[in-house]
C-alpha positions as CSV (number, residue, x, y, z in Angstrom):
1,M,160.9,179.1,42.7
2,T,164.4,177.7,42.7
3,T,165.3,174.2,41.4
4,K,165.8,173.0,44.9
5,Q,162.4,174.2,45.9
6,L,160.9,172.6,42.9
7,S,162.6,169.3,43.6
8,S,161.2,169.3,47.2
9,L,157.7,169.9,45.9
10,F,155.8,166.6,45.6
11,I,152.6,166.6,43.6
12,F,150.5,163.5,43.7
13,N,149.2,163.7,40.2
14,V,145.8,162.0,40.1
15,L,145.8,162.3,36.3
16,L,148.9,160.3,35.6
17,L,148.8,158.5,38.9
18,S,152.5,157.8,38.8
19,T,155.0,159.5,41.0
20,E,158.0,158.6,43.1
21,A,155.6,157.9,46.0
22,N,152.9,156.2,44.0
23,A,154.3,154.2,41.1
24,D,151.5,151.6,41.3
25,Q,148.4,153.6,42.1
26,R,145.2,151.8,43.1
27,W,142.2,153.1,44.7
28,Y,140.2,150.9,47.0
29,I,136.5,151.3,47.8
30,V,135.4,150.8,51.5
31,N,131.7,151.4,52.1
32,D,129.4,150.7,55.0
33,S,128.7,147.2,53.5
34,V,131.6,146.1,55.7
35,M,129.1,146.4,58.6
36,G,125.8,145.6,56.9
37,G,125.0,148.9,55.3
38,I,123.9,149.2,51.6
39,S,125.7,152.4,50.5
40,N,127.6,152.1,47.2
41,S,130.3,154.0,45.5
42,Q,132.8,153.9,42.6
43,V,136.0,155.7,41.7
44,V,136.9,156.5,38.1
45,Q,140.0,158.1,36.6
46,T,139.2,160.6,33.8
47,Q,141.8,162.5,31.8
48,D,141.5,165.5,34.2
49,S,140.7,164.1,37.6
50,L,139.7,161.3,39.9
51,V,135.9,161.1,40.3
52,F,134.3,159.5,43.5
53,T,130.6,159.0,43.2
54,G,127.8,156.9,44.7
55,N,124.9,156.8,47.0
56,V,124.9,156.9,50.8
57,S,122.1,155.0,52.5
58,L,121.3,155.1,56.2
59,D,119.5,151.8,56.0
60,N,120.8,148.9,58.1
61,N,122.7,151.3,60.3
62,G,124.8,152.4,57.3
63,G,125.9,155.9,56.3
64,F,129.3,156.1,54.7
65,A,131.2,155.5,51.5
66,S,135.0,155.9,51.1
67,I,138.0,155.4,48.8
68,R,141.6,155.1,49.8
69,T,145.0,154.4,48.3
70,E,148.4,153.5,49.6
71,L,151.3,155.9,49.2
72,N,154.7,156.7,50.7
73,T,155.5,160.3,51.6
74,Q,158.9,159.6,53.3
75,S,161.7,161.9,52.2
76,Q,159.2,164.5,50.9
77,N,159.7,167.0,53.8
78,T,156.0,167.7,53.7
79,K,154.5,170.5,55.8
80,G,151.2,171.0,54.1
81,I,148.7,169.4,51.7
82,M,146.7,171.1,49.1
83,L,143.6,169.6,47.4
84,R,141.9,170.9,44.3
85,V,138.4,169.6,44.4
86,K,134.9,170.1,42.9
87,G,132.0,168.8,44.8
88,D,128.3,168.8,45.2
89,G,127.9,171.1,48.2
90,Q,128.3,168.3,50.7
91,T,131.0,167.7,53.4
92,Y,133.8,165.2,52.9
93,Q,136.7,164.0,54.9
94,L,140.4,163.8,53.9
95,R,141.6,160.7,55.8
96,L,145.3,159.9,56.4
97,R,146.8,156.8,57.9
98,T,150.4,156.3,59.1
99,T,150.2,152.5,59.1
100,D,149.9,149.8,56.4
101,Y,146.8,148.4,58.1
102,L,143.5,148.8,56.2
103,D,141.6,149.1,59.4
104,G,142.6,151.2,62.3
105,A,142.9,154.7,63.4
106,A,142.9,157.5,60.8
107,Y,143.7,161.2,61.0
108,T,140.7,163.0,59.6
109,H,139.7,166.5,58.6
110,S,136.4,167.5,57.1
111,F,136.0,170.0,54.3
112,K,132.9,171.5,52.7
113,T,132.5,171.7,49.0
114,V,130.6,174.2,46.9
115,K,128.3,172.7,44.3
116,N,130.1,172.6,40.9
117,E,132.9,175.0,41.9
118,W,136.6,174.1,42.0
119,L,138.2,174.9,45.3
120,N,141.8,174.8,46.5
121,I,141.8,173.6,50.2
122,N,145.0,173.7,52.3
123,F,145.7,171.5,55.3
124,I,148.4,171.5,58.0
125,P,149.1,168.7,60.5
126,S,147.3,170.4,63.4
127,D,144.0,170.3,61.3
128,F,143.7,166.6,61.7
129,T,142.0,164.6,64.5
130,L,142.8,161.0,65.2
131,S,139.7,158.8,65.2
132,F,138.7,155.2,65.0
133,R,135.4,154.1,63.4
134,G,134.0,157.6,63.8
135,R,135.0,158.1,67.4
136,V,137.6,160.7,68.4
137,L,140.5,159.0,70.4
138,D,141.6,160.4,73.7
139,Q,145.2,160.6,72.7
140,Q,145.8,163.1,69.9
141,P,149.3,163.0,68.6
142,T,149.9,165.4,65.7
143,I,150.4,163.7,62.4
144,D,153.7,163.9,60.6
145,F,152.9,164.3,56.9
146,N,156.2,162.5,56.1
147,D,154.8,159.3,57.6
148,I,151.6,159.0,55.5
149,K,151.0,155.4,54.2
150,Q,147.4,155.8,53.1
151,L,145.2,158.6,51.8
152,G,141.5,158.6,51.3
153,F,138.2,160.4,51.0
154,M,135.0,159.7,52.9
155,I,131.4,160.9,52.9
156,A,129.6,160.3,56.2
157,G,127.7,162.2,58.9
158,K,124.2,161.2,57.9
159,Q,124.5,162.8,54.4
160,E,122.1,160.5,52.7
161,G,121.7,160.3,48.9
162,K,123.8,160.7,45.8
163,F,127.2,162.3,45.9
164,K,130.0,163.3,43.7
165,L,133.5,164.5,44.5
166,E,136.1,165.3,41.8
167,V,139.8,165.6,42.7
168,S,142.2,167.2,40.2
169,K,145.2,167.6,42.4
170,I,146.7,166.4,45.7
171,Q,149.8,168.4,46.4
172,F,152.3,167.7,49.3
173,R,154.1,170.9,50.0
174,P,157.4,171.6,51.9
């Protein structure tokens, strides 16, 4: 890889949590309690990864737990995203937003984990579907990865019970 290629490679390092795009990294928890549910979750930074754990409950019409962070991918010339994750065998969503609003439409793509195995998962813009509160929107513009302002992970889809997702790398690739 040339120096030019390396400089255009942007790795969101969840270990150090400080890059050009994310100097002040903070992860926010958004669970179904915002609509009366009782699911809970937490996010912890270890030396090696970001760990998202909790319990999803379907009581009180609940059923989701999520985390998100703000970032800025402008000037990164991003064409793909790669995640390195270890899960519990459940399905999670990678959620991207192109606005600063905490609520609103999100580009989503689900990915299945294998219990206790590290996986590298690659995403391209056409993988994502624009949705709002779990409903797919009629208009489906393709996301531009250079416009991402928020990134998050969610567990939903009536997957009740304890969960654990570990993320060691989020890489934005040219």
